[in-house]
C-alpha positions as CSV (number, residue, x, y, z in Angstrom):
1,M,48.8,168.5,8.6
2,R,45.7,166.4,8.1
3,E,42.5,168.2,7.3
4,H,39.5,167.5,9.6
5,R,36.1,167.6,8.0
6,F,33.1,168.5,10.1
7,Y,29.6,167.9,8.8
8,P,26.6,170.1,9.6
9,Q,24.5,168.9,12.5
10,F,21.0,167.6,11.6
11,G,18.2,166.2,13.8
12,N,19.7,164.3,16.7
13,A,23.0,163.6,14.9
14,K,26.1,163.6,17.2
15,A,29.5,164.3,15.9
16,E,32.6,162.8,17.5
17,N,36.2,163.6,16.8
18,G,38.4,160.5,16.2
19,S,37.8,156.7,16.0
20,N,38.2,156.1,19.7
21,N,35.5,158.7,20.5
22,V,33.1,157.3,17.9
23,I,33.3,153.7,19.1
24,T,33.1,154.9,22.8
25,Y,29.9,156.8,22.0
26,V,28.2,154.1,20.0
27,T,29.0,151.4,22.5
28,S,28.0,153.5,25.6
29,S,24.6,153.3,27.3
30,F,23.8,156.9,26.2
31,G,24.5,156.0,22.6
32,N,22.0,153.1,22.7
33,G,20.4,152.7,19.3
34,S,23.0,154.9,17.5
35,I,24.7,154.1,14.3
36,G,28.4,155.0,13.7
37,Y,30.8,155.0,10.9
38,D,34.2,153.8,12.1
39,E,37.2,151.7,11.1
40,Y,36.3,147.9,11.3
41,A,39.1,147.2,13.8
42,Y,37.5,149.4,16.4
43,A,34.2,147.6,16.2
44,L,36.0,144.2,16.2
45,N,38.0,145.1,19.3
46,A,34.9,146.4,21.1
47,H,33.0,143.2,20.2
48,Y,30.4,145.4,18.6
49,P,28.2,144.2,15.7
50,V,29.0,145.5,12.2
51,V,26.9,145.7,9.0
52,Q,27.2,143.0,6.4
53,V,28.1,143.9,2.9
54,L,26.2,142.6,-0.2
55,K,29.0,141.3,-2.4
56,P,28.8,140.1,-6.0
57,G,26.9,136.9,-6.3
58,R,24.4,138.3,-3.8
59,L,26.4,137.0,-0.8
60,L,26.1,138.8,2.5
61,R,29.2,138.8,4.6
62,R,31.1,140.9,7.1
63,P,34.3,142.6,6.1
64,D,37.4,140.5,6.8
65,R,41.2,141.1,6.9
66,V,41.4,140.6,3.1
67,D,38.7,143.2,2.5
68,V,40.5,145.7,4.8
69,A,43.8,145.0,3.2
70,V,42.4,145.6,-0.4
71,A,40.7,148.8,0.7
72,L,43.9,150.1,2.2
73,T,45.8,149.4,-1.1
74,K,43.2,151.6,-2.9
75,A,43.3,154.4,-0.3
């Protein structure tokens, strides 16, 4: 069984259970201005902007399929 980790509430923080619920909240009108941490594919499928990562050589870029594949091999 997979362990679920719940973090303590602070300020106006909102906890959601599962990737679908996170992206649904962040992209909703009542989540306007919120920041979420979710799998890249969910943001990509929702056509939602993602943060750019500062890579070696001081290059800013969004995660791509290669980055995701490398991350998965390290998980």
